[in-house]
C-alpha positions in Angstrom: 19.4 18.2 15.4 19.2 21.2 17.8 20.5 20.9 21.4 17.0 21.1 22.7 16.1 18.0 20.7 19.3 16.4 22.1 18.1 17.4 25.6 14.9 15.5 24.9 16.9 12.5 23.8 19.0 12.8 27.0 15.8 12.8 29.1 14.6 9.7 27.2 18.0 8.0 27.8 17.8 8.9 31.5 14.4 7.3 31.7 15.7 4.1 30.1 17.1 1.2 32.0 20.4 2.4 33.6 22.7 0.7 36.0 22.8 1.8 39.7 25.8 4.0 39.3 24.4 5.9 36.3 21.1 6.4 38.1 22.9 7.8 41.2 25.0 10.2 39.0 21.8 11.6 37.4 20.1 12.0 40.8 23.2 13.8 42.1 23.1 16.3 39.3 19.4 16.7 39.6 19.7 17.4 43.4 22.8 19.5 43.0 21.4 21.8 40.4 18.0 22.1 42.1 18.5 25.7 43.4 19.7 26.9 40.0 17.0 25.0 38.1 14.1 26.3 40.3 15.4 29.9 40.1 16.3 30.0 36.5 13.7 27.8 34.8 10.8 29.0 36.9 11.7 32.6 35.9 12.0 31.6 32.2 8.6 29.9 32.4 7.0 33.0 34.1 8.5 35.2 31.4 6.8 33.0 28.8 3.4 33.4 30.5 4.0 37.2 30.8 4.9 37.6 27.2 3.4 35.3 24.5 5.1 37.3 21.8 8.8 38.2 21.5 9.4 41.8 22.2 12.2 44.2 23.4 10.7 44.1 26.9 11.0 40.2 26.8 14.6 40.5 25.8 15.4 43.0 28.6 13.9 40.7 31.3 15.6 37.7 29.9 18.9 39.5 30.0 18.4 40.1 33.7 17.4 36.5 34.4 20.6 35.3 32.7 22.8 37.7 34.6 21.2 36.6 37.9 22.1 33.0 37.0 25.7 34.1 37.0 26.4 33.4 33.4 28.4 36.6 33.4 27.7 40.0 31.8 30.0 39.7 28.8 28.7 36.2 28.0 25.1 37.4 28.4 25.7 40.3 26.1 27.2 38.1 23.4 24.4 35.6 23.9 21.7 38.2 23.6 23.2 39.5 20.3 23.2 35.9 18.9 19.6 35.3 20.1 18.3 38.6 18.6 20.0 37.7 15.3 18.5 34.2 15.3 15.0 35.5 16.1 15.2 37.9 13.2 16.7 35.4 10.7 14.1 32.7 11.6 11.3 35.1 12.2 10.6 33.7 15.7 7.6 35.4 17.4 6.4 32.8 19.8 8.1 32.9 23.3 7.2 29.2 24.0 9.3 28.1 21.0 11.9 30.7 21.9 12.6 28.9 25.1 13.9 25.9 23.1 16.1 28.3 21.1 17.4 29.8 24.4 18.4 26.3 25.7 20.0 25.6 22.3 22.1 28.7 22.3 23.1 28.5 26.0 24.5 25.0 25.4 26.3 26.1 22.2 28.3 28.4 24.5 29.8 25.3 26.2 30.1 22.9 23.3 31.2 25.1 20.4 34.6 26.2 19.5 37.7 24.6 21.0 37.0 21.2 22.4 37.9 21.1 26.1 38.6 17.7 27.7 37.0 17.2 31.1 39.0 14.0 31.6 42.0 13.8 33.9 45.3 13.1 32.1 46.7 9.9 33.6 50.4 9.1 33.5 51.0 5.6 32.3 54.7 5.5 33.4 54.7 6.3 37.1 52.8 8.6 39.4 50.1 10.9 38.0 50.8 14.3 39.7 47.9 16.6 40.3 48.7 20.1 41.6 45.9 21.8 43.4 45.7 25.6 43.5 43.1 28.2 44.7 42.6 30.9 47.3 41.9 30.0 50.9 38.3 29.2 51.9 37.2 27.7 48.6 37.3 24.1 49.9 40.7 23.1 48.4 41.8 20.8 51.2 38.4 19.1 51.3 38.5 18.7 47.6 41.9 17.0 47.8 40.5 14.6 50.4 37.5 13.9 48.1 39.8 13.2 45.2 41.9 10.9 47.4 38.7 9.1 48.4 37.7 8.8 44.7 41.0 7.3 43.6 41.3 5.0 46.6 37.8 3.6 45.8 39.2 2.9 42.3 42.0 0.8 43.9 44.7 3.3 43.2 47.4 4.2 45.7 47.4 7.8 46.7 49.8 10.3 48.4 48.9 13.7 49.7 51.8 16.2 49.8 51.4 19.3 52.0 52.9 22.1 49.7 51.0 24.8 51.6 53.7 25.7 54.1 52.3 29.2 54.5 49.0 28.7 56.3 49.2 27.7 60.0 47.9 24.2 60.5 47.5 23.4 56.7 49.9 20.5 56.9 48.3 19.0 60.0 44.8 19.3 58.4 46.0 17.5 55.3 47.5 14.7 57.4 44.1 14.2 59.1 42.5 13.8 55.6 45.3 11.4 54.5 44.6 9.2 57.5 40.8 9.3 56.9 41.2 8.3 53.3 44.0 5.7 54.0 46.4 7.7 51.8 50.1 8.2 52.2 51.2 11.6 53.5 54.3 13.8 53.2 54.7 17.2 54.8 56.9 19.4 57.0 55.7 22.5 58.7 57.6 25.8 58.2 59.7 24.5 55.3 60.1 25.7 51.8 57.2 24.4 49.7 59.3 23.3 46.7 61.7 21.3 49.0 58.8 19.6 50.7 57.3 18.6 47.3 60.8 17.5 46.1 61.1 15.1 49.1 57.5 14.0 48.9 57.9 13.0 45.2 61.0 11.0 46.0 59.0 9.0 48.4 56.0 8.7 46.0 58.3 7.2 43.3 59.9 4.9 45.9 56.5 3.6 47.0 55.2 3.4 43.4 52.2 5.6 44.1 49.6 5.9 41.4 48.2 9.4 42.2 50.0 12.3 43.9 47.8 15.2 45.1 49.8 18.3 46.0 48.3 21.1 48.1 49.6 24.7 47.6 49.4 28.0 49.4 46.1 29.8 48.8 47.3 33.4 48.7 46.7 35.6 45.7 47.4 39.0 47.3 50.9 39.1 46.0 50.7 37.5 42.5 54.5 38.0 41.8 55.5 35.9 44.9 52.9 33.2 44.2 54.0 33.1 40.5 57.7 32.6 41.6 56.7 29.9 44.1 54.5 28.0 41.5 57.3 28.3 38.9 59.7 26.8 41.4 57.2 24.0 42.3 56.6 23.2 38.7 60.3 23.0 38.0 60.9 20.6 40.9 58.0 18.4 39.9 59.2 18.3 36.3 62.7 17.3 37.2 61.3 14.3 39.2 58.7 13.1 36.8 58.7 13.9 33.1 55.6 15.7 31.9 54.4 16.5 35.4 52.4 18.0 36.8 49.9 16.2 34.6 47.1 18.4 35.8 46.9 21.8 37.6 43.4 22.1 39.0 42.1 25.4 40.2 39.4 25.1 42.9 36.7 27.7 42.8 33.7 28.1 45.2 30.6 28.4 42.9 28.9 30.5 45.6 31.4 33.3 45.0 30.0 33.8 41.5 31.8 36.3 39.3 34.6 36.6 41.9 35.4 33.0 41.0 35.8 34.0 37.4 38.2 36.8 38.5 40.2 34.2 40.4 40.4 31.9 37.4 41.7 34.8 35.2 44.3 35.7 37.9 45.6 32.2 38.3 45.6 31.6 34.5 48.0 34.6 34.3 50.5 33.1 36.7 50.5 29.3 36.0 49.3 26.7 33.5 45.8 25.8 34.7 44.5 22.7 33.0 41.0 22.6 34.6 38.5 23.8 37.2 37.0 22.1 40.2 33.8 23.9 41.0 32.8 23.3 44.7 29.5 24.0 46.5 27.5 24.1 43.3 24.5 22.6 45.2 24.5 25.6 47.6 23.9 28.3 45.0 21.2 29.3 42.5 23.9 30.5 40.2 24.9 27.3 38.4 25.3 29.3 35.2 28.8 30.0 36.3 29.8 26.7 34.4 28.9 28.5 31.1 30.7 31.7 32.2 33.9 29.8 33.0 34.0 28.2 29.5 33.2 31.5 27.7 35.4 33.9 29.7 38.5 31.8 30.6 38.2 28.9 28.2 39.0 26.2 30.8 37.2 22.9 31.2 35.3 22.2 34.4 36.7 18.8 35.5 34.9 18.2 38.7 31.9 19.7 40.5 31.0 19.5 44.2 27.3 18.6 44.6 27.3 18.1 48.4 29.3 17.6 51.5 29.8 13.8 51.5 33.0 12.3 50.3 31.2 10.8 47.3 29.7 14.2 46.3 32.6 15.4 44.2 31.6 14.3 40.6 33.5 14.3 37.3 31.8 17.0 35.2 29.4 15.6 32.6 27.9 18.1 30.2 24.9 15.9 29.4 24.0 15.5 33.1 24.6 19.2 33.6 22.1 20.0 30.8 19.6 17.6 32.2 20.0 18.9 35.8 19.5 22.5 34.6 16.7 22.2 32.1 14.8 18.9 32.9 11.7 20.8 34.2 11.3 22.4 30.7 10.6 19.1 29.0 
């Protein structure tokens, strides 16, 4: 069964009787990917009206549409090569049918090759430590607050540790979010980040906290300094809790597009990133960045931001993403 047929099955499944939470999840993805869907799918449909037969002109315009969706130039080039090959092998001439093949091949980008888990690794023997990294301005602190809200709503105890001792007011800002989400907090301004995290983890173990979310400095200008700091932080965390950090999540603003991919590549060089949190996906027409991240940096997207409310940070679901992106083509 091709992925386009799977998409039809997903649509059928979405139309079936679902519980309230499942329906809300689908609606969130639908709304959150509205800008990308309208921009991308409408252009794809117009292309089908303009060209009824497959031609080189069709391929050139399709290439531009894919690049504009922020799937990434390298990914698009590989994709176009595969598409041309499939068109030739299967003797495809009809552009209406080719749309199904395009959806098929785009989703193969995400699902083929190494299987990437989008689930958070939970520590069964003590606190689960999640280290949050990312440049300033991507919504890192707000994401920490939303994750705290998520885990609190699942009846888990949560602690926020202010490991960003570099940015003025970062600790105070995180304390406000800790209070708002009814989470424990540990931080000291103008202290060494590793020592703050050391003391915070002692407290987390003492209080039997379920989830520890650690903020870090968002500077990437001097990669050597940041690498040394993150190495020190990781060592401190590992000495306190075996196997920790259990996740190191990189927060990327979806609206920055390919700049976000460059950030992912840079952070991957300096520390062990286990997953991506893609914020502000609802505010961009370039939702194809999800595919670019998989293809170019081979990291799973673990959460996506689909709005400003505390409940708008969603665990990434590939089926809901497919549905939200392509549902207008069914």
